[in-house]
N, C-alpha and C positions, 0 to 999 in steps of 0.2 A: 514892583510888578504884582499884579493880582492873578493868582492861579485859579482856574475853574476846575481843573482836574488834578488828581493825585493818586498815588498808589501807597498802600501801607504794607510793610513787611513786619510781621510779629515773630520774634525770636524767643525760643525757650531759654531762660536763664538758669533753670535748674540743672541743665546738662553740663554747665561749667566748661563750655567749649573755649578753645584758645581764640584770640582775636582773629587770627587767620582763618580758622575753621568757621567762625561766626560770619566773617565777611563772605566766604565762599558760599555758605548755606543761604545767606541773605540774597546773594546774587542769583542763585538757583531759583529762589522764590520769586524774585522780581521778574526774571526772564520768563519763567514758566507761566506766571499769572498774566504777563503781557501777551504771550502767545495765545492764551485762551481768550483774552479780551479782543485781540485782533481778529480772531475767528468769529466771535459772537457779537461783538460791538465794535466794528472797525472804525466808526466815527470817534468813539471814546479814545481808542488807541491812537489814532492820528492826531486828535486834538491834544492829547497828553504829550506826544512827541513834539509837536509844534510849539507847545508852551515851555518846554525845557525839562520834561520828565520829573516833576516834583515827586519825591519819595519821602516817606516818614517811616522811621524804624522805631518800633515799640517793643516792650518786653512782656512776656507772659511767664508764669512760674511753673507751668506744668503742661503735659500733653492734653489733659482735660480742658484747660483754658484755651489752648490752641484749637481744639475741636469745637468748643463753644463759639469761637469766632467764625469758624467755617459754617456752623449752623446759622449764625446771624447773617452771614454773607449770602448763603443759599436762600434764606427767606426773603432777602431783598433782591434776589436774582443778580447778584454781583459775581463776576468771574473770580475764581480763586484757585490757588494751587498749593497743596500740602506737599512738603518736601520730606522724603524719607531717605536717610543717609545710606550710601552704598556699603559702609562699614570697612572701608579700606584703610582708615587711619585711626581716629580717636574714639569712634563710637561703634557699637554693635550694628551689624547690618539691619536695616529696616527702622532704625530709630527715627522718629518724627522730630524734626528740628525747627522748621519754620513754616509759616503760611504767608504767601503773597496774595494780596487782595487788590483787584483792579489792575489798571487804572480805571477810574470812574469820576463822576462829578464829586467834588469835595464834600458836599452835604450828605451824599449817600455813604461815602467812606467813613465820615464822622459818626454815622449811626452805628457803625460796627466797632470803631476804635477810639472814639473821643475820650473815653475814661481810662485809657491805658497810659502808663508812663513811658517817656522816651527812653530808648536804649542808651 
């Protein structure tokens, strides 16, 4: 199957989060970015849902790298969500953990994340 839409979730690996914590933070990023997409680009959101919700999870090594992705997404007018942890378990409150970008057309997402390694 060929997907036209996808979402990318970039996770900070420098935080050394547990697998469970990483999964939860990635889920927050995915859902939050989807909600923004649904608000501003409902066709993208609907098409992504209908195609099967393709997601790519990649890694970044720092908060700075995560914010660089946000800036790239902003310049391309892609919806994104930066997730800051509540601080209830492993991390101090307000720690930036992940960014969810899109869903959007795969060629736009690739302009932001194609050079990143998979998680």
